[in-house]
C-alpha positions, 0 to 999 in steps of 0.5 A: 266515521260512522260504519254502516257495521256499528249503525245500519239504518232501518228501512221504512215499511209499510203496511198495505193493508190500508191502502186506498186509490188516489184521488186524482186517478178516479175515473169520472163517470158520465151517462153512458153505458161505456163509461159505466163500464170503463169505471167498473173495470177501473174499480175492478183492478184497484180491487184486484191490486188491493188484494195482491197486496195484502197477500204480499204483506202477508209474505212480506211479514212471514219472510218470503220475500220472494213470494211477496216480490212476485205479489207485489209486481202483480198488484202493479199490473193491475194497477200502478197507483199505489205508492205503498206497494212500489215503496214496499217493493222497493224495501225488498229489493233492496234487501235483495241487493238490486239498487238499481231497481230498489231505487226506480220502485222507490222514485215511483212511490215518491212521484204517487206521493210527494208529501211522504219522505219515507220514500225519498228516505228509502232512495237516499239508503239505496245511494248510500249503499251504493257509495253515492254519498252525494245522491244520498244527501240529496234524497235525504234532504228532500225528505227533510223538506218534507217533515224537517224533523224525521229522524231517519232522514236525519240520521241519513243526511248527517252519515252521508255528510261525514263520507263526504267530509262536509262541514256546512252551517245546515250540517251543524243545524241537521246534527243538532236537530237530530240530538234533541230527537235522538234517543238511541245512545250509539246515535247521540254518540256520533252525532255529538262527535259530528258536532264537534267536528263539523263546528271544528271545520267551521271554526277553521274555515272563520279564521282563515278567511279572517286572515285573508287579504282584502 
């Protein structure tokens, strides 16, 4: 079994510099002054949220995690519509060991952009660190449903399955796909061991079933 000390997950950071508001969150103006005022207020909040997110990204890159967390939260207070902000906040909270708050941030990022596998992957990493391997593998599977060959999620799902002692054909398929994409020799060695172990367990289960009376 591979231990976290040997191979750690690389959580996926995203840039806050090029974020844009979600299309579904735009205000549609009408001819009234009130609507124009609402739209102006909305756009002002978006601009402030982007400004704060940019400052948070700078603090994050500089290693000033406390300031980055404070700025990301201020950005969310201005507008909570940016999935990247939630994801980056989750990364910082995960780094600090605040697993519950980190997972909530990643869940919000996934809710805002369900087409991006990174938030689901980061939820899986969080659950693995909490030693909830069953929940983690479900999160990694959600990431892989979006992007079947997303290598970080393949790594996570294979490690979670190993921690659970699982040996199913879907696990074997993920190992084979990971071997096609992986270039890190440490991970490749782990995957090769997993392929042998899973295949051996599946063969043993098949032999037992073949010997079972009708």
